[in-house]
Biopython code that builds the backbone (N, CA, C, O; Angstrom):
import numpy as np
from Bio.PDB.StructureBuilder import StructureBuilder

atoms = [
    (1, "UNK", "N", (7.559, -18.407, 27.074)),
    (1, "UNK", "CA", (6.140, -18.420, 26.803)),
    (1, "UNK", "C", (5.413, -17.390, 27.670)),
    (1, "UNK", "O", (4.449, -16.759, 27.235)),
    (2, "UNK", "N", (5.885, -17.237, 28.877)),
    (2, "UNK", "CA", (5.280, -16.262, 29.775)),
    (2, "UNK", "C", (5.528, -14.843, 29.262)),
    (2, "UNK", "O", (4.638, -13.994, 29.317)),
    (3, "UNK", "N", (6.736, -14.592, 28.764)),
    (3, "UNK", "CA", (7.076, -13.276, 28.222)),
    (3, "UNK", "C", (6.233, -12.961, 26.991)),
    (3, "UNK", "O", (5.778, -11.830, 26.823)),
    (4, "UNK", "N", (6.022, -13.951, 26.135)),
    (4, "UNK", "CA", (5.197, -13.758, 24.949)),
    (4, "UNK", "C", (3.776, -13.389, 25.341)),
    (4, "UNK", "O", (3.166, -12.519, 24.718)),
    (5, "UNK", "N", (3.253, -14.030, 26.347)),
    (5, "UNK", "CA", (1.905, -13.735, 26.804)),
    (5, "UNK", "C", (1.810, -12.327, 27.377)),
    (5, "UNK", "O", (0.831, -11.623, 27.132)),
    (6, "UNK", "N", (2.820, -11.912, 28.138)),
    (6, "UNK", "CA", (2.829, -10.540, 28.658)),
    (6, "UNK", "C", (2.910, -9.511, 27.531)),
    (6, "UNK", "O", (2.239, -8.480, 27.581)),
    (7, "UNK", "N", (3.716, -9.785, 26.534)),
    (7, "UNK", "CA", (3.836, -8.864, 25.396)),
    (7, "UNK", "C", (2.509, -8.766, 24.648)),
    (7, "UNK", "O", (2.071, -7.669, 24.302)),
    (8, "UNK", "N", (1.871, -9.902, 24.399)),
    (8, "UNK", "CA", (0.587, -9.897, 23.690)),
    (8, "UNK", "C", (-0.488, -9.172, 24.492)),
    (8, "UNK", "O", (-1.299, -8.438, 23.926)),
    (9, "UNK", "N", (-0.496, -9.376, 25.809)),
    (9, "UNK", "CA", (-1.470, -8.669, 26.652)),
    (9, "UNK", "C", (-1.245, -7.159, 26.605)),
    (9, "UNK", "O", (-2.197, -6.388, 26.490)),
    (10, "UNK", "N", (-0.003, -6.748, 26.691)),
    (10, "UNK", "CA", (0.280, -5.307, 26.662)),
    (10, "UNK", "C", (-0.051, -4.709, 25.303)),
    (10, "UNK", "O", (-0.518, -3.573, 25.230)),
    (11, "UNK", "N", (0.185, -5.456, 24.218)),
    (11, "UNK", "CA", (-0.186, -4.957, 22.891)),
    (11, "UNK", "C", (-1.695, -4.782, 22.771)),
    (11, "UNK", "O", (-2.168, -3.778, 22.238)),
    (12, "UNK", "N", (-2.439, -5.746, 23.260)),
    (12, "UNK", "CA", (-3.890, -5.634, 23.166)),
    (12, "UNK", "C", (-4.440, -4.524, 24.048)),
    (12, "UNK", "O", (-5.428, -3.884, 23.686)),
    (13, "UNK", "N", (-3.824, -4.286, 25.190)),
    (13, "UNK", "CA", (-4.236, -3.160, 26.031)),
    (13, "UNK", "C", (-3.958, -1.842, 25.306)),
    (13, "UNK", "O", (-4.785, -0.931, 25.323)),
    (14, "UNK", "N", (-2.796, -1.749, 24.675)),
    (14, "UNK", "CA", (-2.453, -0.522, 23.937)),
    (14, "UNK", "C", (-3.420, -0.302, 22.775)),
    (14, "UNK", "O", (-3.885, 0.819, 22.565)),
    (15, "UNK", "N", (-3.728, -1.351, 22.023)),
    (15, "UNK", "CA", (-4.676, -1.212, 20.925)),
    (15, "UNK", "C", (-6.076, -0.885, 21.440)),
    (15, "UNK", "O", (-6.831, -0.179, 20.771)),
    (16, "UNK", "N", (-6.426, -1.384, 22.607)),
    (16, "UNK", "CA", (-7.704, -1.018, 23.208)),
    (16, "UNK", "C", (-7.765, 0.454, 23.577)),
    (16, "UNK", "O", (-8.800, 1.101, 23.415)),
    (17, "UNK", "N", (-6.656, 0.978, 24.071)),
    (17, "UNK", "CA", (-6.603, 2.414, 24.389)),
    (17, "UNK", "C", (-6.718, 3.238, 23.113)),
    (17, "UNK", "O", (-7.431, 4.241, 23.078)),
    (18, "UNK", "N", (-6.006, 2.808, 22.052)),
    (18, "UNK", "CA", (-6.116, 3.511, 20.774)),
    (18, "UNK", "C", (-7.549, 3.487, 20.253)),
    (18, "UNK", "O", (-8.038, 4.489, 19.731)),
    (19, "UNK", "N", (-8.217, 2.358, 20.391)),
    (19, "UNK", "CA", (-9.601, 2.238, 19.929)),
    (19, "UNK", "C", (-10.535, 3.109, 20.760)),
    (19, "UNK", "O", (-11.478, 3.694, 20.227)),
    (20, "UNK", "N", (-10.278, 3.196, 22.059)),
    (20, "UNK", "CA", (-11.115, 4.045, 22.915)),
    (20, "UNK", "C", (-10.954, 5.518, 22.562)),
    (20, "UNK", "O", (-11.931, 6.266, 22.535)),
    (21, "UNK", "N", (-9.721, 5.932, 22.292)),
    (21, "UNK", "CA", (-9.489, 7.324, 21.891)),
    (21, "UNK", "C", (-10.203, 7.609, 20.583)),
    (21, "UNK", "O", (-10.813, 8.667, 20.425)),
    (22, "UNK", "N", (-10.134, 6.679, 19.647)),
    (22, "UNK", "CA", (-10.815, 6.873, 18.363)),
    (22, "UNK", "C", (-12.332, 6.904, 18.539)),
    (22, "UNK", "O", (-13.017, 7.700, 17.897)),
    (23, "UNK", "N", (-12.855, 6.042, 19.404)),
    (23, "UNK", "CA", (-14.307, 5.994, 19.607)),
    (23, "UNK", "C", (-14.825, 7.241, 20.306)),
    (23, "UNK", "O", (-15.923, 7.709, 20.008)),
    (24, "UNK", "N", (-14.042, 7.781, 21.233)),
    (24, "UNK", "CA", (-14.522, 8.931, 22.002)),
    (24, "UNK", "C", (-14.275, 10.268, 21.315)),
    (24, "UNK", "O", (-15.048, 11.208, 21.497)),
    (25, "UNK", "N", (-13.208, 10.362, 20.529)),
    (25, "UNK", "CA", (-12.869, 11.657, 19.932)),
    (25, "UNK", "C", (-12.942, 11.683, 18.417)),
    (25, "UNK", "O", (-13.077, 12.757, 17.832)),
    (26, "UNK", "N", (-12.856, 10.540, 17.770)),
    (26, "UNK", "CA", (-12.833, 10.500, 16.318)),
    (26, "UNK", "C", (-11.431, 10.691, 15.755)),
    (26, "UNK", "O", (-11.256, 10.716, 14.537)),
    (27, "UNK", "N", (-10.427, 10.827, 16.626)),
    (27, "UNK", "CA", (-9.041, 11.002, 16.209)),
    (27, "UNK", "C", (-8.351, 9.646, 16.237)),
    (27, "UNK", "O", (-8.312, 8.984, 17.275)),
    (28, "UNK", "N", (-7.808, 9.235, 15.099)),
    (28, "UNK", "CA", (-7.152, 7.930, 15.011)),
    (28, "UNK", "C", (-5.710, 8.063, 15.479)),
    (28, "UNK", "O", (-4.836, 8.465, 14.710)),
    (29, "UNK", "N", (-5.469, 7.731, 16.721)),
    (29, "UNK", "CA", (-4.167, 7.884, 17.346)),
    (29, "UNK", "C", (-3.130, 6.939, 16.741)),
    (29, "UNK", "O", (-1.968, 7.317, 16.596)),
    (30, "UNK", "N", (-3.524, 5.737, 16.391)),
    (30, "UNK", "CA", (-2.592, 4.785, 15.802)),
    (30, "UNK", "C", (-2.121, 5.260, 14.430)),
    (30, "UNK", "O", (-0.934, 5.165, 14.115)),
    (31, "UNK", "N", (-3.025, 5.760, 13.629)),
    (31, "UNK", "CA", (-2.648, 6.295, 12.320)),
    (31, "UNK", "C", (-1.756, 7.517, 12.473)),
    (31, "UNK", "O", (-0.874, 7.749, 11.646)),
    (32, "UNK", "N", (-1.977, 8.288, 13.511)),
    (32, "UNK", "CA", (-1.113, 9.432, 13.789)),
    (32, "UNK", "C", (0.296, 8.990, 14.157)),
    (32, "UNK", "O", (1.270, 9.605, 13.723)),
    (33, "UNK", "N", (0.415, 7.909, 14.968)),
    (33, "UNK", "CA", (1.730, 7.424, 15.387)),
    (33, "UNK", "C", (2.551, 6.868, 14.230)),
    (33, "UNK", "O", (3.779, 6.954, 14.250)),
    (34, "UNK", "N", (1.897, 6.304, 13.229)),
    (34, "UNK", "CA", (2.638, 5.772, 12.082)),
    (34, "UNK", "C", (2.817, 6.814, 10.989)),
    (34, "UNK", "O", (3.326, 6.501, 9.913)),
    (35, "UNK", "N", (2.417, 8.014, 11.246)),
    (35, "UNK", "CA", (2.637, 9.096, 10.303)),
    (35, "UNK", "C", (1.766, 9.047, 9.065)),
    (35, "UNK", "O", (2.151, 9.565, 8.017)),
    (36, "UNK", "N", (0.604, 8.435, 9.167)),
    (36, "UNK", "CA", (-0.310, 8.360, 8.032)),
    (36, "UNK", "C", (0.036, 7.260, 7.044)),
    (36, "UNK", "O", (-0.589, 7.169, 5.987)),
    (37, "UNK", "N", (1.018, 6.421, 7.361)),
    (37, "UNK", "CA", (1.420, 5.328, 6.482)),
    (37, "UNK", "C", (0.413, 4.184, 6.613)),
    (37, "UNK", "O", (0.328, 3.531, 7.653)),
    (38, "UNK", "N", (-0.339, 3.958, 5.550)),
    (38, "UNK", "CA", (-1.415, 2.967, 5.596)),
    (38, "UNK", "C", (-0.854, 1.550, 5.697)),
    (38, "UNK", "O", (-1.466, 0.694, 6.336)),
    (39, "UNK", "N", (0.291, 1.289, 5.083)),
    (39, "UNK", "CA", (0.878, -0.054, 5.147)),
    (39, "UNK", "C", (1.316, -0.368, 6.580)),
    (39, "UNK", "O", (1.064, -1.467, 7.075)),
    (40, "UNK", "N", (1.962, 0.574, 7.241)),
    (40, "UNK", "CA", (2.368, 0.358, 8.632)),
    (40, "UNK", "C", (1.146, 0.247, 9.536)),
    (40, "UNK", "O", (1.152, -0.525, 10.494)),
    (41, "UNK", "N", (0.103, 1.009, 9.240)),
    (41, "UNK", "CA", (-1.137, 0.957, 10.011)),
    (41, "UNK", "C", (-1.750, -0.441, 9.930)),
    (41, "UNK", "O", (-2.156, -1.010, 10.943)),
    (42, "UNK", "N", (-1.811, -0.983, 8.719)),
    (42, "UNK", "CA", (-2.378, -2.324, 8.545)),
    (42, "UNK", "C", (-1.488, -3.394, 9.167)),
    (42, "UNK", "O", (-1.983, -4.391, 9.692)),
    (43, "UNK", "N", (-0.184, -3.187, 9.109)),
    (43, "UNK", "CA", (0.733, -4.147, 9.734)),
    (43, "UNK", "C", (0.537, -4.181, 11.247)),
    (43, "UNK", "O", (0.553, -5.254, 11.849)),
    (44, "UNK", "N", (0.354, -3.024, 11.858)),
    (44, "UNK", "CA", (0.118, -2.991, 13.300)),
    (44, "UNK", "C", (-1.232, -3.585, 13.671)),
    (44, "UNK", "O", (-1.366, -4.232, 14.710)),
    (45, "UNK", "N", (-2.229, -3.367, 12.825)),
    (45, "UNK", "CA", (-3.528, -3.994, 13.085)),
    (45, "UNK", "C", (-3.448, -5.511, 12.962)),
    (45, "UNK", "O", (-4.097, -6.230, 13.721)),
    (46, "UNK", "N", (-2.653, -6.002, 12.009)),
    (46, "UNK", "CA", (-2.481, -7.455, 11.901)),
    (46, "UNK", "C", (-1.709, -7.997, 13.098)),
    (46, "UNK", "O", (-1.928, -9.134, 13.517)),
    (47, "UNK", "N", (-0.810, -7.193, 13.646)),
    (47, "UNK", "CA", (-0.106, -7.594, 14.863)),
    (47, "UNK", "C", (-1.086, -7.753, 16.021)),
    (47, "UNK", "O", (-0.932, -8.654, 16.846)),
    (48, "UNK", "N", (-2.074, -6.901, 16.085)),
    (48, "UNK", "CA", (-3.103, -7.036, 17.118)),
    (48, "UNK", "C", (-3.896, -8.326, 16.926)),
    (48, "UNK", "O", (-4.268, -8.977, 17.902)),
    (49, "UNK", "N", (-4.153, -8.694, 15.683)),
    (49, "UNK", "CA", (-4.846, -9.952, 15.415)),
    (49, "UNK", "C", (-4.032, -11.163, 15.839)),
    (49, "UNK", "O", (-4.571, -12.117, 16.400)),
    (50, "UNK", "N", (-2.734, -11.121, 15.569)),
    (50, "UNK", "CA", (-1.855, -12.223, 15.975)),
    (50, "UNK", "C", (-1.784, -12.304, 17.499)),
    (50, "UNK", "O", (-1.790, -13.400, 18.059)),
    (51, "UNK", "N", (-1.717, -11.165, 18.171)),
    (51, "UNK", "CA", (-1.682, -11.162, 19.632)),
    (51, "UNK", "C", (-2.973, -11.738, 20.204)),
    (51, "UNK", "O", (-2.940, -12.486, 21.182)),
    (52, "UNK", "N", (-4.093, -11.400, 19.609)),
    (52, "UNK", "CA", (-5.369, -11.941, 20.081)),
    (52, "UNK", "C", (-5.443, -13.451, 19.858)),
    (52, "UNK", "O", (-5.949, -14.184, 20.708)),
    (53, "UNK", "N", (-4.940, -13.910, 18.718)),
    (53, "UNK", "CA", (-4.937, -15.358, 18.473)),
    (53, "UNK", "C", (-4.006, -16.091, 19.432)),
    (53, "UNK", "O", (-4.321, -17.196, 19.874)),
    (54, "UNK", "N", (-2.864, -15.488, 19.757)),
    (54, "UNK", "CA", (-1.950, -16.114, 20.724)),
    (54, "UNK", "C", (-2.633, -16.247, 22.085)),
    (54, "UNK", "O", (-2.536, -17.292, 22.727)),
    (55, "UNK", "N", (-3.323, -15.191, 22.526)),
    (55, "UNK", "CA", (-3.978, -15.260, 23.827)),
    (55, "UNK", "C", (-5.127, -16.255, 23.829)),
    (55, "UNK", "O", (-5.386, -16.908, 24.840)),
    (56, "UNK", "N", (-5.815, -16.371, 22.701)),
    (56, "UNK", "CA", (-6.861, -17.384, 22.599)),
    (56, "UNK", "C", (-6.266, -18.780, 22.705)),
    (56, "UNK", "O", (-6.814, -19.634, 23.402)),
    (57, "UNK", "N", (-5.155, -19.020, 22.025)),
    (57, "UNK", "CA", (-4.457, -20.308, 22.138)),
    (57, "UNK", "C", (-4.014, -20.546, 23.579)),
    (57, "UNK", "O", (-4.184, -21.644, 24.108)),
    (58, "UNK", "N", (-3.458, -19.540, 24.203)),
    (58, "UNK", "CA", (-2.965, -19.674, 25.572)),
    (58, "UNK", "C", (-4.100, -20.007, 26.539)),
    (58, "UNK", "O", (-3.938, -20.832, 27.438)),
    (59, "UNK", "N", (-5.247, -19.358, 26.345)),
    (59, "UNK", "CA", (-6.391, -19.630, 27.221)),
    (59, "UNK", "C", (-6.941, -21.039, 27.021)),
    (59, "UNK", "O", (-7.374, -21.677, 27.981)),
    (60, "UNK", "N", (-6.925, -21.525, 25.788)),
    (60, "UNK", "CA", (-7.433, -22.873, 25.516)),
    (60, "UNK", "C", (-6.431, -23.930, 25.985)),
    (60, "UNK", "O", (-6.815, -24.921, 26.606)),
    (61, "UNK", "N", (-5.146, -23.717, 25.685)),
    (61, "UNK", "CA", (-4.148, -24.743, 25.972)),
    (61, "UNK", "C", (-3.829, -24.852, 27.459)),
    (61, "UNK", "O", (-3.650, -25.960, 27.964)),
    (62, "UNK", "N", (-3.755, -23.750, 28.158)),
    (62, "UNK", "CA", (-3.292, -23.793, 29.546)),
    (62, "UNK", "C", (-4.391, -23.591, 30.580)),
    (62, "UNK", "O", (-4.156, -23.816, 31.768)),
    (63, "UNK", "N", (-5.562, -23.178, 30.171)),
    (63, "UNK", "CA", (-6.723, -23.005, 31.054)),
    (63, "UNK", "C", (-6.375, -22.336, 32.390)),
    (63, "UNK", "O", (-6.491, -22.958, 33.446)),
    (64, "UNK", "N", (-5.953, -21.078, 32.340)),
    (64, "UNK", "CA", (-5.546, -20.428, 33.592)),
    (64, "UNK", "C", (-6.720, -20.132, 34.525)),
    (64, "UNK", "O", (-6.502, -19.877, 35.710)),
    (65, "UNK", "N", (-7.940, -20.157, 34.031)),
    (65, "UNK", "CA", (-9.097, -19.866, 34.889)),
    (65, "UNK", "C", (-9.804, -21.137, 35.346)),
    (65, "UNK", "O", (-10.918, -21.078, 35.866)),
    (66, "UNK", "N", (-9.163, -22.278, 35.154)),
    (66, "UNK", "CA", (-9.760, -23.565, 35.489)),
    (66, "UNK", "C", (-10.060, -23.697, 36.995)),
    (66, "UNK", "O", (-11.068, -24.287, 37.384)),
    (67, "UNK", "N", (-9.191, -23.151, 37.814)),
    (67, "UNK", "CA", (-9.322, -23.343, 39.259)),
    (67, "UNK", "C", (-9.884, -22.119, 39.981)),
    (67, "UNK", "O", (-9.649, -21.955, 41.179)),
    (68, "UNK", "N", (-10.603, -21.280, 39.296)),
    (68, "UNK", "CA", (-11.154, -20.079, 39.936)),
    (68, "UNK", "C", (-12.409, -20.359, 40.752)),
    (68, "UNK", "O", (-12.727, -19.611, 41.676)),
    (69, "UNK", "N", (-13.109, -21.408, 40.426)),
    (69, "UNK", "CA", (-14.371, -21.661, 41.134)),
    (69, "UNK", "C", (-14.201, -22.334, 42.462)),
    (69, "UNK", "O", (-15.186, -22.599, 43.150)),
]
sb = StructureBuilder()
sb.init_structure("model")
sb.init_model(0)
sb.init_chain("A")
sb.init_seg("    ")
for serial, (resi, resn, name, xyz) in enumerate(atoms, 1):
    if name == "N":
        sb.init_residue(resn, " ", resi, " ")
    sb.init_atom(name, np.array(xyz, "f"), 0.0, 1.0, " ", f" {name:<3s}", serial, name[0])
structure = sb.get_structure()
């Protein structure tokens, strides 16, 4: 479970970097990496959605920030 959370975090960081490059330059780096294949592009975007949902579940179920105060 810990490994899954690390993988999801790293995927979301990578997608955030891709989004920042697109926002700052207008060049879609993710679409470039998949070679212009729209199906692979959408599959990777759905992977980002699944990673975000996993982290949301992890934050709700395990409450890692419960003892920060």
